[in-house]
N, C-alpha and C positions, 0 to 999 in steps of 0.2 A: 504494499500499499504505499509505504513512504518514497519507494521509486516513482511508483507510479504518479504522486503527487509533485515529486521534484520535477519529473518530464514535462508534466502539466502545467506546472509554473514558469520553466525555461521557456515553452512555448508560446504561453497566452499572458504571462506578466500574472502577478500577485493574482489570487483569488478570494471571493469573499468567504466570512465564516459558515456563510450558509451553503455554497458549494463545497467547502471542506466538509462541513458535518454529513451533506448528501452522500458524498464520496465516502467517506470513513464508515456510515453507518450502513448505506443501502445500494453500494456498488453491488452489480449482480454477480461478478466472480469472487470477490474477499473481502465484501463488506460486513461490519463487526456483527449486525442482525441475521444477515444472510447465513452466514458459515457455524454460528456460535449459537449454543446453550448456555446463556450468561445468567443464569437464575438459581437461587437456592446457595445453600453454604457453599458449594464448590464452587460458585460461580462468581460474578462481578459485583450483584445486588441481591436483596431478598426484598419483595414485594408485602404488601397486606395480606392477601388472598393465601400467600405462602406460611406465612407466620401464624393465620388461626382461620378456622372455618366461619368464625363468627362474622368477620367482616363481608365476606361474599354472601352470606344468610341475610344481614341487614340490608344489603343492595337488591337481593332477591325480594325482600318485603317492600322495598321501594317500588320495585318494579310494578308488584302486582297492585299495588297502592294505587301508582297513577294511571294502570289500566282501568282499575274501580272507577275511579275518579272522572274517566272519560266517558264513562258508560259501559264498559264492557264489551267493547268492539267483538265481533266475530273473528278477527285475525290479529293474531298478536306477535309479534316478530322481536326477540331481543337480539339486538346487534350489538357485538362487542368488538372495540377498535383495539388492536394488538393484544389478543388474550394471553398471552405468555404461555404458561405451561398448561391451560385451560382450567386451573384452580378455581379460578372466579366465577365462570361458566359453570362448573361442576357444582358450586356450592349455590348458586344461584337455583340451578335445577333440581338442588335438594328441596330448597323450598316450596317450589314448584309442585315436587312429588306429595308432598305434606297440604298441599291446598288444592288438590284435585278436585274435590267439591265444590269449590268456589270457582274454579276454572271451568268446570262443566265442559261443554263440548267445543269451547273454543278452539280453534285453530293456531295453536302454539308452535312456533318454529325458532331455532337458534339460526344466526348468522354471524360468522366469525370472519375478520377481515385481517388479513395475515399474509404479509410477503415473505416470511421466512419457510423454508422448507424444513429447517431442523424445528423448528417451534412447532408447525402445522402437524407433523410427526407426533409430536407429545401430546399435541392437545387434542388428536384423534383417538390415540391409544387411551387416554383420560375418559374420553367423553364417550367412546363408542365401542371401544376393545377392538374386537378384530373385523367387527362390522363396520367397516369403512372403506369407500370405494374412490379410486382415482379417476376421476371422468375424463380429464385432458388437459392439454395446456392451451392457453391463449382464449380460456372460453368464460363466462361470466362465474361459473360454478367449478371450481376445479379440485374439488373432493367435497363428497358427501356421505352420510352415515345416517344410522339413527342410534338413539341414546338407550340407556336402560328402561326411562321410562316411555320409550317408542316415540319419542319427539325427534322430526327431521334437524339435523345440522348441519349446515353448508358452510363451504369455507369462499371466500373471495378474496380477491387483490385490492379491490376499491370500493367506495360508498356505491360508485353508480351502479356497480353489478347485484348490487341489494333490490330486490322486488320493494316498490312503491306502496306500501300498505299501512298500518298502523304500526309504530315501532318506539321501543325505547331503547336509546342508544347509552353505551356504557362505554366510557373510555377512562380508565385506570391508569395512571403514569404511562400515557401515549402522546400528550400534546408535548411536555417537557423535552421529548427527541426530536422533535422537527426541526428543521432549520431555522436559524435565525441571522438577521441579520445585526452587525454590532456596530453603533455609531457613538463619536466621542466630538464633544464641543471642544473648539479650540477657538483661538484670537481670529481666524479666518474665517470661523463659522462651521457647519457640521461636516464632520468628514468620517467615512467609513473606515473601519476598521478591517485590513486585509490580512491574510495569510501569504508570508514571503517565504524565500528559503534565507538562512541565516547567510551572510555575508561572510562570515568567519568559517562556517562550519557546513559544509553543503549537505551533509545528512542531518541537519537539525532545519527547523523550521521556528518562525519567529511570528509576531505581530507587527503591523506596519501600518502608518495611516495613509490613505489615498491621499495624493498631492493635491486634488480638486475634488469637488462635488462628485459624485457618480450619479447614476440613473435611481439607485435604491434610496440613496441620502435627499435626492430632491424628491422624491415620490412617496416614501412612507413617514416621513417627520412632521410633526406638527409645528407649527410657526409659533406656539405658546408654550413649547417643552420647557419647563424649569430643572432638569434633572442634566447633568453633565456627559452621563455617559446612559445611553438607552439600548434596550434589544429588542428587535422587531422580526415576529415569527407571520410572514405572508401566507405560507400554507395553513398554518392554525387559523387565519382570517377566512381564507379560502373556504376550510370545511367546516368554520361554523356558521357561514353563509349558506352552504349547502344544508346544513343540519336545520337551519333556519327555514329554509325553503320547503323541506321535507316536514318540521313538524306545524309549519302554518297552512300547509296543504293537505298532507295524507294523516294529521294527527301525530301524538304520540308526546314524547318528553326525551331530554338529554340530561344525563349526569356524568359529569367533569371531575374525575378527582387527581390531584397533581399537587407537588409542591407549588406554591407560585405567590402571587403578590398582587395586590389591589392597584398598579400602576405608581408605586414609590420605590420600588427597587432599581438598581443600577446595572453593575456588573456582577452577572450570576453564572456565565459560561464556565462549565469545569466538566473534568474526567471523573471516573471511578472505574478501578480496576482491585479486585480482591477486597471488595468492601471497605476500599480505603480513597481517599482521595487522589487522583492522577492528574499531571502535567496533561491538558486537553493536545498539546502539540506534540507530545512524547510518543514514539511507538504508534503511530495512527492504526486504527484496527485492530487493536488489541485491548481497549479500553472503552467503556461506554461513555457518550457525549451527552451532555444534557443542560439545559439552561430553566430557570424559574417561569413557570407559565403567568403571562401579563393579563389577570382575568379581565382587567380594566379595557384593555385592547380589545378581548374576545367580546364583551357587552357591547362595545362601538361597532363590531363589526355585524352585530344581530339586526342594525339600523332601526331598532325598535318596532322589529316585524315580529318579533317573538319578545315573552316577559324573560326575565332573567332573577333570578335569585343568588346569592352569596356573593363572595366566597365567605363561606363559614368553616373554623378550625374543623380539623375531624374528629377530635376530641367531643365537640358539641353535637356535630350531625350523628355519631355513632349513638352518643347519649340520648338524644331526641329518638333515636330510632328503637330503643330500648335493649341497647347490648347488654346492661346492668342485668335485664332480667332474664334475657338469655344465657348471661353466663351463670348465674344461680341455678338455672334448670340444667344445664350440661354439667356442673359441679354436683349437683344432688344424684344425677343419673348416673355417675362413673364413682366407681370404689377403687379404681387403680390410680394410687400415690402418684404416680408418674404421670399419669394423664392429667391428674387437677394441677398438678404444677405448671406442667405445658399450658392448660388453659389459663391461669394466672397469669404467666409470663406473657402468651400472647397478647392477653386483654391489656397488660402495663406496656408492652409495646407500641400499641397502637393509641393508647389513651393519653398517657403520660406525656404532659405537655412539654417535658425535657426531651421526648424521644420523637415517636410521629405525631404526637396529638395535635400540638399548634404548628408544626411544619408544613402537614398535610391540609389542602382546603378541598372543598365541595363547591360544584357550581352548579346550576341548574339552568336548563332551557327549559318553556312549557310556554305552550298557547294563551294569548291574553285572556281567552274565555276562561282558562283555568283557575284565573284569580278572581278572589271577589274583589270591585272595585267602587266602593262606596261614594268616593270623592266624585264620579261621573253622574251622580244623582239617580241611582238603578231604580226604577219604578215599578217594575214588574214584581209585583209580590208572589205570584204564582212560580216565580224560578225560584229551584231552590238554590239556598248561598252553597258556594262550593267547600269542600273541605280542605282544611288546612295541606299545606305540601307538606309530607311527611320527612322528618332530617332538618328541616328549615324553622320546623316549629315540633313541639313534642307529638310523636304519634298518640293518636286516641285509639287506646286498646280495646 
């Protein structure tokens, strides 16, 4: 990967951080996400679904809650972006299995958007066992199978390949890996931060400032920006606009969970390897690259066509969803002291403000009709008041 990037820079000049991330993470030959299983204790990072089943179960309840609030549509699609090992989808489906009397004859299906062959194999094994089928290359569905609940699960490479039906979209630690452009305020105005070859060592890379305004710095920056350094993720903006279109036209909701901020942070671009911080420009292709999600930017990209809630801290969202009650039930139903210790450890990792509790945020996109809006002078007394949105208010059990 380093040789490839050095050759590219020698041919075309310094590249944007966005292009650097795109090559390092998703290059079809040697991209980090394409060739690696980076999850778990032996990987480079671990996520909440891998830490505890309770995380996915809370999200499963959220999905069903929003489906019920929408009037229980006959078609119900769960769409997950970047599903990792499949643990989140598996735990969501466990909830669905416990709520079959509620779901009734609803046509439920699972749609996974995944570009990594390595990870899609893991997901298929976890969700369908041996009952999965490779459909073919360059088609809307490149793999499909049946879960233990008898639900169809499909693998796609992009959102465009997912059927347009009522859907609840889940994106856990997905937006943070989308390519960002970095910009620095200077005496001469905004300049884009680029990646170049180190002048002293040809086998090293370094950050440099563009000598003049680039197309990206001219197009993506707000004139009233007060920060000295900002990161913009155009792909995240495009994806949110596509989700906005789907939710406003087909119904549904989106739940985004990631580490991020509400438009106040500056330089967050970094690497992770072996669960430790890693120089983002060192040994490209061997470590994960990530940047905090700017939820303020995502909200702006909805253009007011859907409602947005959050971001709220993970500990508050999960508490509102009833994770404390779920922990008590699991502890009561287990007599294994090791299992009980595992449950408590996972709960602490996810909820402790000094660990994941405050660092990760939840952000939702919903149709405007989903929310009560008394300011607009609602006069139709026959129309029932929409239920509160679980997670962002306390779940009404």
